C-alpha positions, 0 to 999 in steps of 0.5 A: 099631532099634525106635524108628527102626522107629517113626518110620518107620511113623509117617512113612509113615502121615502121608505116606499120610494127607496124600497122601490128603487132597491127591488128594480135593481135586482131584476135582470134585462131578459126576454123569452121566446115561445113557439110551436113547431108544425109540419105542413099538415099542420101536426105538432112536431115532437123533438124537433130541435130549436136553435135560439141565435143571437142576431148581434154576434150570430152565435148560438144562444140556446138549443132545445128540443120541443115537447110532445105537443111540439112547443118550446119556451126559452126564458132568461134570454139576453135582451139586446141593447136599445139603440137610439138613432 
């Protein structure tokens, strides 16, 4: 009985380990930026154009307008590679 229990426990552990690796591989490396656009008096700016520029290529990644509260959120941005010095 103890041998069956040990085999079952090992099987469940390995299945969980493999399932975790599989789900990790499905997600992409992405980032997000959010913010608030205010004028000099501190009031929200509705419809302000926000441009997200990739620092590596200096190219436009995304362009959008702020909402009525002056807020914006940009998701699914490509993540910069990690550099080791």
